C-alpha positions as CSV (number, residue, x, y, z in Angstrom):
1,M,27.8,-65.6,164.6
2,R,27.3,-63.6,161.1
3,Y,30.6,-65.1,160.6
4,A,29.7,-68.7,160.9
5,I,27.5,-68.5,158.1
6,A,28.8,-66.5,155.3
7,L,31.4,-67.4,154.0
8,L,33.2,-63.9,152.1
9,L,33.0,-61.2,155.3
10,I,35.0,-58.2,154.3
11,V,35.3,-54.9,156.4
12,A,37.0,-51.9,155.7
13,S,38.5,-49.5,157.6
14,G,39.4,-46.0,155.4
15,C,36.7,-43.0,155.7
16,D,37.5,-42.1,151.4
17,A,34.8,-44.3,148.5
18,G,35.3,-44.5,144.6
19,S,37.4,-47.9,144.4
20,E,36.1,-51.5,142.7
21,L,37.2,-54.8,143.7
22,R,35.4,-57.1,140.7
23,I,36.5,-61.3,142.3
24,Q,35.8,-63.6,140.2
25,L,35.5,-67.7,140.8
26,Q,37.1,-69.0,139.0
27,D,35.4,-73.0,138.2
28,P,31.6,-71.2,139.6
29,E,30.0,-75.5,140.1
30,V,32.7,-76.3,142.0
31,L,32.3,-72.9,144.6
32,A,28.3,-73.2,144.4
33,G,28.8,-73.4,148.2
34,I,30.1,-69.8,148.7
35,E,28.8,-66.6,150.1
36,L,30.2,-63.0,150.4
37,D,29.9,-60.7,153.2
38,V,31.0,-57.8,152.0
39,L,30.6,-54.4,153.9
40,G,27.2,-55.6,155.6
41,R,25.9,-56.9,152.3
42,T,24.9,-60.1,151.8
43,I,26.7,-61.0,147.8
44,G,25.6,-65.8,147.6
45,F,26.2,-67.6,145.0
46,D,22.8,-66.2,143.3
47,E,24.6,-63.0,142.7
48,F,27.6,-63.8,141.1
49,E,27.2,-62.9,137.2
50,S,29.0,-65.8,135.1
51,G,30.8,-65.8,137.3
52,R,31.9,-62.8,138.6
53,V,31.0,-59.4,141.4
54,V,32.4,-56.1,141.2
55,V,32.0,-55.0,145.1
56,D,32.7,-50.5,145.7
57,V,35.6,-50.8,148.5
58,P,37.1,-47.6,150.1
59,E,40.0,-46.1,148.2
60,S,42.8,-46.6,151.5
61,G,42.7,-48.4,154.2
62,R,42.5,-52.2,154.9
63,L,40.1,-54.7,153.9
64,T,39.9,-57.7,156.0
65,I,38.4,-60.7,154.1
66,G,36.8,-63.0,155.3
67,I,36.6,-66.7,153.9
68,R,33.7,-69.5,153.8
69,L,32.4,-72.3,151.8
70,R,30.0,-74.9,152.8
71,E,29.4,-78.2,151.1
72,G,25.7,-80.1,151.9
73,G,25.4,-77.9,155.0
74,Q,28.2,-78.2,156.2
75,L,31.9,-75.4,156.8
76,A,34.3,-76.6,154.8
77,A,37.0,-73.9,154.5
78,E,37.6,-71.4,156.7
79,G,40.1,-68.4,156.3
80,S,40.9,-64.9,156.1
81,V,43.2,-62.2,153.7
82,E,43.5,-58.5,154.5
83,I,44.1,-56.0,151.0
84,P,46.0,-53.2,151.8
85,L,44.8,-50.9,149.2
86,Q,46.2,-48.1,147.6
87,D,44.8,-44.5,146.2
88,D,43.5,-44.4,142.7
89,F,43.9,-48.0,141.8
90,E,42.2,-50.9,140.2
91,W,41.6,-54.0,141.5
92,G,40.9,-57.8,141.1
93,S,40.8,-61.1,142.8
94,S,40.0,-64.4,142.3
95,I,39.1,-67.5,143.8
96,F,39.8,-71.3,143.0
97,R,39.3,-74.5,144.7
98,R,42.2,-77.0,143.4
99,A,45.4,-78.4,144.5
100,D,48.1,-76.5,143.1
101,D,49.5,-73.0,144.0
102,P,47.3,-70.7,141.1
103,S,49.8,-67.6,141.6
104,V,52.6,-69.5,139.7
105,G,52.6,-66.9,136.8
106,C,50.1,-64.5,138.1
107,F,51.0,-61.2,136.4
108,G,49.9,-58.4,138.5
109,C,48.7,-60.9,141.2
110,I,49.6,-58.9,144.6
111,D,49.7,-61.8,147.2
112,T,47.0,-64.8,147.1
113,V,46.0,-66.4,150.0
114,R,45.8,-70.5,151.2
115,I,42.7,-71.7,153.2
116,P,42.7,-75.4,153.8
117,I,39.2,-77.0,153.2
118,E,38.9,-80.1,155.5
119,E,40.1,-83.6,154.2
120,E,36.2,-84.9,154.1
121,F,36.1,-81.9,151.7
122,Q,38.9,-82.1,149.4
123,R,37.7,-84.0,145.7
124,V,41.7,-83.9,144.8
125,A,44.7,-84.3,148.2
126,D,46.0,-80.8,149.3
127,E,42.1,-79.5,147.6
128,A,42.1,-75.5,149.1
129,L,40.5,-72.2,148.6
130,W,42.7,-70.0,146.7
131,F,42.9,-65.8,146.7
132,S,44.6,-64.2,144.4
133,Y,44.3,-60.5,144.4
134,G,46.2,-56.7,142.5
135,G,45.4,-55.0,140.5
136,K,47.0,-52.0,138.6
137,R,46.8,-47.9,139.0
138,R,44.0,-46.5,137.8
139,G,44.2,-45.2,133.6
140,S,47.6,-47.8,133.6
141,D,47.3,-49.0,129.9
142,V,48.9,-52.1,131.7
143,V,46.5,-54.9,130.4
144,F,45.4,-58.9,132.6
């Protein structure tokens, strides 16, 4: 039931704490119907400051993310992503709404998941939500 209302449900297994996952909305205006349910906390679109939010996550285990987009009160897209967490890692992710894969040429991306948008809600043919995530070892000199 909450799953049907939430746009992004994040459930993690593992008992370590201390990592962060930064979630960035790319082109926030077209993602206004997004909502995150993160480890029991609901984060609405209005809580994204400058299109981004930071979520505390465990340092190990698996993070399962269920993604939803609503438009006009109707479910436009729904899917899920699973992130295998790593110790001593800094995480970043982006949510896109577009037809083409945003990970082409992405430096530091570990995976990108395509979540189809129902045809009646598409602005262009084959438009989808894309959830890209990646990261680096904490303290690494790599800059993304």
